[in-house]
N, C-alpha and C positions, 0 to 999 in steps of 0.2 A: 627369130634369128636376126642377127645384125649383119649388115652388108659391109664387106671390106673392099674398098677400092684400092687398086694397086697400079702404080705407074713407075716407069724407069726415069731417073733423073739424067741430066746431061752428063754428069760425072760418072755414070754407070751404076750408082747406088739405086736400090729399090725403095720406094716409099709406099707404105700401107697405111690407110686411114679408115677409121670407123666413123662414117658420116653421122650416125645417130648419137654418137658420143663426142661432142666437140672437144678438141684437144687431144684425142686419142689418135696418135700417129706414130709410126716407128719406121726407122731405116734398117736396111739389111744389105749385105753384100750379094745375097740372092733373093729372088722373089719369095721363096719359101721362108727364108729367115725373117724377112720383113713381115710377112703374114703371121708367123708364129709370135713374133714380138708384139704385134698389134693385138693379137688374141690374148696374150698374157697380160698386157697392160689393161685391156678391157675388163678382164676378170678381176684384176686388182682394184680397179676403179669401182666396179659394181659391188664387190665385197665390202669396200670401204663405205660406200653409200648405204648399203644394208645395215652395216654395223652402227652407223650413226643415225639410223631411222629416216634417211632421206628417200625421196621417191626415186626409184631406180630408173624406170623408163616405161612409158605406157604400153609398149609392145611386149614387155617382159612380165607384166603383172597380170 
């Protein structure tokens, strides 16, 4: 399972980041929206890596 860290920015937006997948972060107007966007982005990234025969992540294999 990948951990998603969430924090609220000074401008009120929420930022969700998947630490184990560098570059996977997403903003949302609500906490839930940011988390859902980060989850979707994570799945797309992992699917792309699998499709291209790349190592996905040691915790996921």
